[in-house]
C-alpha positions as CSV (number, residue, x, y, z in Angstrom):
1,M,150.0,155.3,96.0
2,K,149.9,158.4,94.0
3,R,151.0,156.4,90.9
4,K,148.1,154.0,91.6
5,G,145.6,156.8,92.2
6,L,144.9,155.6,95.7
7,E,143.8,157.8,98.6
8,E,144.7,155.3,101.3
9,L,146.2,151.8,101.7
10,V,145.9,150.2,105.2
11,F,147.8,147.1,106.2
12,C,145.9,145.2,108.9
13,H,147.9,142.8,111.0
14,D,146.8,141.4,114.4
15,P,149.1,138.8,115.9
16,H,146.4,137.8,118.5
17,S,143.8,136.7,115.9
18,G,146.1,136.0,113.0
19,L,144.5,138.7,110.8
20,R,146.4,139.5,107.7
21,A,144.6,141.9,105.4
22,V,144.8,145.1,103.3
23,I,142.2,147.8,102.8
24,A,142.5,149.8,99.6
25,I,140.6,153.1,99.4
26,H,140.8,154.3,95.8
27,S,138.4,157.2,95.9
28,T,135.9,159.0,98.1
29,V,135.1,161.8,95.7
30,L,131.5,160.7,95.2
31,G,131.0,159.5,98.8
32,P,132.3,156.8,101.2
33,A,134.2,154.0,99.5
34,L,132.0,151.0,99.0
35,G,133.2,147.6,98.0
36,G,133.3,144.0,99.3
37,C,135.7,142.1,101.5
38,R,137.4,139.3,99.6
39,C,139.0,136.3,101.3
40,W,141.3,134.4,99.1
41,S,144.6,132.4,99.2
42,Y,147.4,134.4,97.7
43,A,150.9,133.3,96.8
44,S,152.4,136.4,98.5
45,E,151.5,139.6,100.3
46,E,152.4,141.5,97.1
47,D,149.8,139.6,95.1
48,A,147.1,140.3,97.7
49,V,147.9,144.1,97.8
50,R,148.0,144.2,94.0
51,D,144.6,142.5,93.8
52,A,143.1,144.9,96.4
53,I,144.4,148.0,94.6
54,K,143.0,146.7,91.2
55,L,139.7,145.8,92.7
56,A,139.3,149.1,94.6
57,K,139.9,151.1,91.4
58,G,137.3,148.9,89.7
59,M,134.8,149.7,92.4
60,T,135.4,153.4,91.9
61,Y,134.6,153.2,88.2
62,K,131.7,150.7,88.7
63,N,130.0,153.0,91.3
64,A,130.7,156.1,89.2
65,V,129.4,154.7,85.9
66,S,126.3,153.3,87.7
67,N,125.7,156.8,89.1
68,L,125.9,155.7,92.8
69,P,126.8,158.1,95.6
70,Y,129.8,156.1,96.7
71,G,133.5,155.9,96.0
72,G,135.5,152.7,95.5
73,G,137.4,150.5,98.0
74,K,138.2,146.9,98.7
75,A,139.3,144.8,101.6
76,V,141.4,141.6,101.0
77,V,142.0,139.0,103.7
78,W,144.3,136.1,103.2
79,E,145.3,132.9,105.0
80,V,142.1,132.4,106.9
81,P,140.9,129.1,108.4
82,A,137.6,127.6,107.5
83,A,134.5,128.7,109.4
84,E,133.7,126.9,112.6
85,H,130.8,126.9,115.1
86,V,130.7,130.2,117.0
87,S,129.1,129.8,120.5
88,G,130.2,133.1,122.0
89,V,132.0,136.4,121.5
90,E,134.6,138.2,123.5
91,P,134.0,141.7,124.9
92,S,134.8,144.5,122.4
93,G,138.4,145.6,122.5
94,N,139.6,142.6,124.4
95,N,142.6,141.1,122.6
96,S,142.6,137.9,124.6
97,L,141.1,135.1,122.5
98,N,137.9,133.4,123.6
99,P,138.3,129.6,123.0
100,S,134.5,129.3,122.4
101,V,134.8,131.5,119.3
102,S,136.3,130.1,116.1
103,P,139.6,131.4,114.8
104,R,137.9,132.7,111.6
105,A,135.4,134.7,113.8
106,H,138.3,136.3,115.7
107,I,139.9,137.3,112.4
108,F,136.9,139.1,111.0
109,R,136.1,140.7,114.4
110,S,139.6,142.1,114.4
111,L,139.1,143.4,110.8
112,G,136.1,145.2,112.1
113,R,138.2,147.1,114.6
114,F,140.5,148.3,111.7
115,L,137.4,149.4,109.7
116,E,136.1,151.4,112.7
117,R,139.3,153.4,112.8
118,L,138.6,154.6,109.2
119,N,135.6,156.6,110.5
120,G,133.2,155.6,107.7
121,R,135.6,156.3,104.8
122,Y,135.1,152.7,103.7
123,I,132.0,150.4,103.9
124,T,132.6,146.7,103.3
125,G,130.4,143.8,102.5
126,L,130.2,140.3,100.9
127,D,132.7,139.3,98.2
128,L,134.5,136.2,97.0
129,G,135.2,133.9,99.9
130,T,133.3,135.7,102.7
131,T,129.9,135.0,104.3
132,A,127.2,136.8,106.2
133,A,128.6,135.2,109.4
134,D,131.9,137.0,108.6
135,M,130.1,140.3,108.2
136,D,128.3,139.7,111.5
137,Q,131.6,139.5,113.3
138,I,132.7,142.7,111.6
139,R,129.4,144.3,112.7
140,L,130.3,143.7,116.4
141,E,133.0,146.3,116.0
142,T,131.7,148.8,113.4
143,T,128.5,149.9,111.7
144,H,130.4,150.4,108.4
145,V,129.5,147.0,107.0
146,T,126.6,145.6,104.9
147,D,125.3,142.1,104.1
148,T,124.9,141.0,107.7
149,T,122.4,138.3,108.7
150,G,118.9,139.6,108.0
151,S,119.9,142.0,105.3
152,L,118.8,141.6,101.7
153,G,122.3,141.0,100.7
154,A,122.6,138.0,103.0
155,Q,119.2,136.5,102.1
156,N,119.0,133.7,99.4
157,D,122.1,134.9,97.6
158,F,120.2,138.1,96.7
159,T,123.4,140.0,95.8
160,A,124.6,137.2,93.5
161,E,121.2,137.0,91.9
162,M,121.2,140.8,91.2
163,T,124.7,140.5,89.7
164,A,123.5,137.7,87.5
165,Y,120.4,139.5,86.5
166,G,122.5,142.6,85.5
167,V,124.8,140.4,83.4
168,Y,121.8,138.7,81.7
169,T,120.3,142.2,81.0
170,G,123.6,143.2,79.5
171,I,123.8,140.1,77.3
172,V,120.3,140.8,75.9
173,T,121.3,144.5,75.3
174,S,124.5,143.4,73.5
175,L,122.6,141.0,71.3
176,Q,120.1,143.7,70.4
177,H,123.1,146.0,69.5
178,Q,124.0,143.4,66.9
179,G,120.5,143.1,65.6
180,I,119.5,139.9,67.5
181,T,116.1,140.2,69.3
182,T,115.9,136.8,71.0
183,L,118.0,134.4,73.0
184,Q,116.1,131.4,71.6
185,G,118.7,129.0,70.3
186,I,121.6,131.4,70.8
187,P,124.7,129.5,72.0
188,V,126.2,131.1,75.2
189,A,129.4,129.8,76.8
190,V,129.4,130.4,80.6
191,Q,132.8,130.0,82.3
192,G,132.4,129.6,86.0
193,L,129.3,128.2,87.7
194,G,129.5,129.7,91.2
195,K,126.5,131.5,92.6
196,V,126.5,134.2,89.9
197,G,127.4,132.0,87.0
198,H,124.7,129.4,87.9
199,A,122.1,132.1,88.4
200,L,123.0,133.6,85.0
201,C,122.6,130.1,83.4
202,R,119.1,130.0,84.9
203,H,118.1,133.3,83.3
204,L,119.7,132.3,79.9
205,H,118.1,128.9,79.9
206,A,114.6,130.3,80.7
207,A,115.0,132.6,77.7
208,G,115.9,129.7,75.4
209,A,119.6,130.0,75.1
210,R,121.7,127.0,74.3
211,L,124.2,126.7,77.1
212,I,127.8,125.6,77.1
213,V,129.2,125.4,80.6
214,A,132.5,124.9,82.4
215,D,133.9,125.1,85.9
216,V,136.9,123.7,87.7
217,V,134.6,122.0,90.2
218,P,133.0,119.0,88.4
219,E,130.0,118.9,90.7
220,R,128.9,122.4,89.6
221,V,129.0,121.3,86.0
222,Q,127.0,118.2,86.7
223,R,124.4,120.3,88.5
224,A,124.1,122.6,85.6
225,L,123.7,119.7,83.1
226,V,120.9,118.3,85.2
227,Q,119.1,121.5,85.7
228,F,119.4,123.1,82.3
229,S,118.3,120.6,79.6
230,G,120.4,120.8,76.4
231,A,123.4,122.3,78.2
232,T,126.8,120.8,77.1
233,P,130.1,120.7,79.1
234,A,133.4,122.2,78.0
235,H,136.9,122.1,79.5
236,P,137.3,125.1,81.8
237,A,140.6,126.0,80.2
238,H,139.3,126.0,76.7
239,I,135.7,127.2,77.0
240,H,136.7,130.6,75.7
241,A,137.3,129.0,72.4
242,A,133.8,127.4,72.2
243,D,131.8,127.9,69.1
244,C,129.2,130.4,70.5
245,K,127.6,133.7,70.0
246,V,128.3,135.0,73.5
247,F,131.2,134.2,75.8
248,A,130.4,135.0,79.4
249,P,133.4,134.8,81.8
250,C,132.1,134.4,85.3
251,A,135.1,133.0,87.1
252,L,138.3,134.9,88.2
253,G,139.7,137.7,86.1
254,G,142.4,137.9,83.5
255,V,140.8,135.4,81.1
256,L,141.2,137.7,78.0
257,T,144.9,137.5,77.2
258,P,146.7,138.3,73.9
259,A,146.7,134.5,73.3
260,T,143.1,133.7,74.3
261,V,141.6,136.6,72.4
262,E,142.9,135.0,69.2
263,E,141.0,131.8,70.0
264,L,137.6,133.4,70.6
265,R,134.9,132.2,68.3
266,C,132.2,134.5,69.6
267,S,130.9,137.9,68.6
268,I,130.2,139.2,72.1
269,V,132.1,139.0,75.4
270,A,129.8,139.7,78.3
271,G,130.3,138.2,81.7
272,A,130.4,138.8,85.4
273,A,134.2,138.3,86.1
274,N,136.1,141.4,87.3
275,N,139.2,142.6,85.5
276,Q,138.7,140.4,82.4
277,L,141.4,142.1,80.4
278,S,144.8,140.8,81.4
279,H,146.7,143.1,79.0
280,R,144.2,145.9,78.3
281,E,145.6,147.7,75.3
282,P,146.6,144.8,73.0
283,V,143.5,142.8,74.0
284,V,141.1,145.7,73.3
285,R,142.8,146.3,70.0
286,R,142.4,142.7,68.9
287,L,138.8,142.5,70.1
288,Q,138.1,145.6,67.9
289,A,140.1,144.3,65.0
290,R,138.2,141.0,65.1
291,G,134.8,142.7,65.4
292,I,134.1,141.2,68.8
293,L,131.8,143.4,71.0
294,Y,133.2,143.7,74.5
295,A,130.7,144.6,77.3
296,P,132.9,146.3,79.9
297,D,132.9,144.1,83.0
298,Y,132.4,146.8,85.6
299,V,129.3,148.1,83.8
300,L,127.8,144.6,83.3
301,N,128.5,143.2,86.8
302,A,127.3,146.2,88.8
303,G,124.1,144.5,89.9
304,G,125.5,143.4,93.2
305,I,126.9,146.8,94.3
306,I,123.7,148.5,93.0
307,S,121.8,146.2,95.2
308,T,124.0,147.0,98.2
309,A,123.9,150.8,97.6
310,Y,120.2,151.0,97.3
311,E,119.6,148.8,100.3
312,L,121.7,151.3,102.3
313,E,119.3,153.9,100.9
314,G,116.3,152.0,102.3
315,E,114.9,150.5,99.0
316,G,113.3,147.1,98.8
317,P,113.9,144.1,96.4
318,D,111.4,145.2,93.7
319,Q,112.9,148.7,93.6
320,I,116.4,147.3,93.5
321,R,115.6,145.0,90.7
322,Q,114.4,148.0,88.7
323,R,117.6,149.8,89.4
324,V,119.6,146.8,88.2
325,A,117.6,146.7,85.0
326,E,119.0,150.2,84.2
327,I,122.4,148.5,83.5
328,S,120.8,148.1,80.0
329,D,120.6,151.9,79.6
330,T,124.1,152.4,80.9
331,L,125.5,149.8,78.5
332,T,123.6,151.3,75.6
333,Q,125.2,154.6,76.4
334,V,128.7,153.0,76.4
335,Y,128.1,151.5,73.0
336,Q,126.8,154.7,71.6
337,L,129.7,156.7,72.9
338,A,132.2,154.2,71.6
339,A,130.6,154.4,68.1
340,A,130.3,158.2,68.1
341,S,133.9,158.8,69.3
342,S,135.5,155.9,67.4
343,I,137.0,154.5,70.6
344,S,136.8,151.1,72.3
345,T,133.9,150.2,74.5
346,A,136.4,149.8,77.4
347,D,137.6,153.4,76.8
348,A,134.0,154.6,76.5
349,A,133.0,153.2,79.9
350,D,136.1,154.7,81.5
351,R,135.3,158.1,79.9
352,M,131.7,158.0,81.3
353,A,133.0,157.0,84.8
354,E,135.7,159.7,84.8
355,A,133.2,162.4,83.7
356,R,131.0,161.4,86.7
357,L,134.0,161.6,89.0
358,A,134.9,165.1,87.6
359,Q,131.4,166.4,88.5
360,P,130.4,164.9,91.9
């Protein structure tokens, strides 16, 4: 853990519910670790742990560079059955399974008990593969959870909308950095059309961008083609090579590899996906050598966690939107530091986050 910079790694296994999860707390220097609960299918426990650790560190840097009073953590749950109807709950602390409650509900209720034992060191919320109903089950066992039913984060995909708005703001800022003042007619390739990617397309289309879209789910692509006139489809495995001004990766991480970076035909990479750099140093060097501006992912996609953090502080949707718009200022500072120090934008973002961590 010391080598990974972690404060704590908790393995959660409950044979009664079937829970298999890991909670990674990377840092509580700035405050309680804040980061979502991801539910995904992993090939092995090692893959799940590796993902949790990487994502937790990303949350530390994301919260720090966004000047939030929280550290970074992540929960990862794997091998979970699909949601089913929940018609009741078992008493707290009772390990016997209530047949009127779905297996999935039991799993997340059990996770809540593990979270409660951390005494507030980690606060979880929505992430890939989890729902407000899952957070509701966690809430039955602990108060250290966000995005439950009735919260802003659980209403009308507000968290995804704020993430998309932050990415849109970052794309506009990046274009301005290259002397382009309008999105009208600018080709933007969006990889991944889930909640965030689709919402990003909506913002871009409204501003006049020419969309190129791709997703592994054909129905999502068809929906985008119908809703965003002029959009054109691309193969999800090759959209990074589309002839565009901006490539916006909004699916899973690791899309920028030493091979794919050579195939880029854009001048800006700015998207919502976490951990976009599969091999950081060689990819960053080639992006610089090719003159491609990289908007660091954890700066750009911070809208969701900014929303969660300020909802915890009692702010409403209008105030939160204003906070998310400040991603533009943060990204501008990253670009200015990179230029002034002759370093990559990825290193500049890290330097800013680490400076914040050094002065809590």
